C-alpha positions as CSV (number, residue, x, y, z in Angstrom):
1,X,131.6,174.0,191.7
2,X,132.2,170.5,193.4
3,X,135.1,169.1,191.5
4,X,135.9,165.4,192.4
5,X,132.8,164.9,194.3
6,X,130.8,162.1,192.7
7,X,127.6,163.0,194.6
8,X,127.5,166.0,192.4
9,X,128.2,164.2,189.1
10,X,125.7,162.6,186.7
11,X,126.2,158.8,186.8
12,X,125.3,158.5,183.2
13,X,127.3,161.3,181.4
14,X,129.6,162.7,184.0
15,X,128.2,166.3,183.8
16,X,128.8,168.2,187.1
17,X,125.4,169.1,188.8
18,X,124.8,172.1,191.1
19,X,123.3,169.8,193.8
20,X,123.9,166.2,194.7
21,X,121.2,164.4,192.5
22,X,121.1,161.6,194.9
23,X,121.1,163.5,198.0
24,X,124.1,163.9,200.5
25,X,123.6,160.4,201.5
26,X,123.8,159.0,197.8
27,X,120.5,157.2,198.4
28,X,117.7,159.9,198.1
29,X,117.2,160.8,194.3
30,X,115.8,164.3,193.4
31,X,114.2,163.1,190.3
32,X,115.6,166.1,188.5
33,X,116.6,165.9,184.8
34,X,120.3,166.1,183.7
35,X,120.8,169.0,181.2
36,X,123.3,166.9,179.2
37,X,122.0,163.4,178.9
38,X,118.4,163.9,179.9
39,X,118.5,161.2,182.6
40,X,115.9,161.5,185.4
41,X,117.9,160.9,188.6
42,X,116.3,158.2,190.6
43,X,114.3,156.6,187.7
44,X,116.5,155.9,184.7
45,X,119.8,155.5,186.8
46,X,118.4,153.5,189.7
47,X,120.7,150.5,189.0
48,X,124.1,150.0,187.5
49,X,122.7,148.2,184.6
50,X,120.0,150.9,183.9
51,X,122.6,153.5,184.1
52,X,124.9,151.7,181.6
53,X,122.0,151.1,179.3
54,X,120.9,154.7,179.3
55,X,124.4,155.8,178.6
56,X,125.0,153.4,175.8
57,X,121.6,154.5,174.2
58,X,122.4,158.3,174.8
59,X,125.8,157.9,173.1
60,X,124.6,155.7,170.2
61,X,121.8,158.4,169.5
62,X,124.6,161.0,169.2
63,X,125.1,162.1,172.8
64,X,122.9,165.0,172.2
65,X,122.2,167.6,175.1
66,X,118.7,167.5,176.6
67,X,119.3,171.3,177.1
68,X,121.3,172.5,174.0
69,X,121.5,176.1,175.3
70,X,123.3,174.6,178.4
71,X,126.1,173.0,176.4
72,X,129.3,174.7,177.1
73,X,131.4,176.0,174.2
74,X,134.2,173.6,173.5
75,X,132.3,170.8,175.2
76,X,134.0,167.4,174.9
77,X,132.0,164.1,175.3
78,X,135.2,162.2,175.9
79,X,136.4,164.5,178.7
80,X,133.1,164.7,180.4
81,X,132.8,160.8,180.4
82,X,135.9,160.8,182.4
83,X,134.1,162.3,185.3
84,X,131.6,159.4,185.7
85,X,132.1,157.8,189.2
86,X,134.0,154.5,188.9
87,X,131.2,152.6,190.4
88,X,129.0,153.5,187.5
89,X,131.3,152.5,184.6
């Protein structure tokens, strides 16, 4: 899809998205929901602190997929977390 393009990557969990969830300018959220962590783009990831807090809460609660049927076979949380844009770690 859009490998290595942080505009297409969830800031919370690192899941690659089909469209830039914060727009091409990185400032215009879609308010869509991430299939993996369930974050609402533009609401729960509006600041670095809120993004980190959401991630921590999601991981502590078991890192369950918001859309279980969307979870790829062989999915690895650790590998996916490596995709998180560095500015949001």
